[in-house]
N, C-alpha and C positions, 0 to 999 in steps of 0.2 A: 120234614124239614121245617126247621125254624126259620127266622127272618134271614135274607139274603141280602148281599152287598157286591157292588160291581168294583172290579180292580182292574189295573192294568199292568204288564209285566212292562221291564225296562225297553225302551227302543233300542233294537240292534241293528248297526250298521251292516249292510248287505253289499259285498264288493261288485257284484253283478248277479243279475236275475236270469237264470239260465237252468234248464233241466237238469243239467250234470251234477251230480252228487258233491264233487268238488266245490261247488259254488254255495250251495246252500246247508251242507253237513254241519259246518263248525257253528254258523250263526243260528241255525235251529236248536242246537244243543245250549246255546246261551239262554233261550227263552224259558221262564222259570213260572210256574202258577203255586204259590203256597198258600193254604188255606190257614195253616196252624192246627193247633190243638183243637178239639171238639168242632171241627167244622168240615164240611166236606165241600167238593167241587161239584158246583151246580150247573156249569158249562163254560163253554170257552168259545171264542169266535179268533181266529187268524186274521190280522189285519198288516198291511204292507203298502208302501209307496214306492214304486218303480222310480219315479222323478226323483224323490228324496233319499231312495236307496238304503230304506230302513223297512222293519219288521217288528211287530210285538202281538201280543194275545191279550184281548179283553178276556176276563173270566170272572165267574161269580161265585163266591163263596157263601154257604148257607150253613148256618148253626146245626148242629146235630143234637140239638136239645130235646127235652121233651121226657116224658115217662117212658121207661123202656120197656117194650112189647114182647112177649113170648108165647108160641103156641103150646099147649097142653093138649096133647092127643088124648081122649077118652074113650075111644073106639068110634064106630059107624052106627047111625040110627037105621036099620034095615028098611023101614019104610022108604028114607030118602036115598037110597042106593040101587042104581038100574043094574040090570044083566051086563052093562057094557062097563060100568065101573071096576075100578081096581087099582092095585099099588103096581106100576109098570118100571121095571129099571133098564136102562140101556144095556144090551150086551155085546153088540158090535156095529160095524159100518156095513151097508150093503154096497153095491157096486156104484150106485149112484152119489154116495157119500151120506146118506141118511140113517139114522140109527134105527136097530130093530130093538122092539123092547120086550121084555119077557116078564109074565107075572107067575103066579104058584101053578096055573093051568093053562096059560094063553100066551100066544106070541103075536105080538102086533107090528106089522111091517108094510112097507110101501109097496104096492102092487103096478108096476111100470104098465103092465097089459090095460089095467082097469084105470089108472091114474089116480089113485088114492091109497 
């Protein structure tokens, strides 16, 4: 990332701080962070004042400049590849919600009995 700058959204009035969606949904939709073209959102922080009944977001925009980078695969160097390495693709979810992975000749899956 390139250079980064801090910004604040507009302060939005909040009628009442309460967990019910009716109180916070509309004010939350009014908060906007816009970094413009050729920039990316580097981070954000929600700020509020219960006494002043306002909220806003402080966010950071970073320039997405620099030389473009690409990966150009040329194959594998056999001396650097262990028997455990390979290309695995996720194929399905197991009962715990973890992916099972499949390579050309192996399946990689979480074993609940062993814990790995």
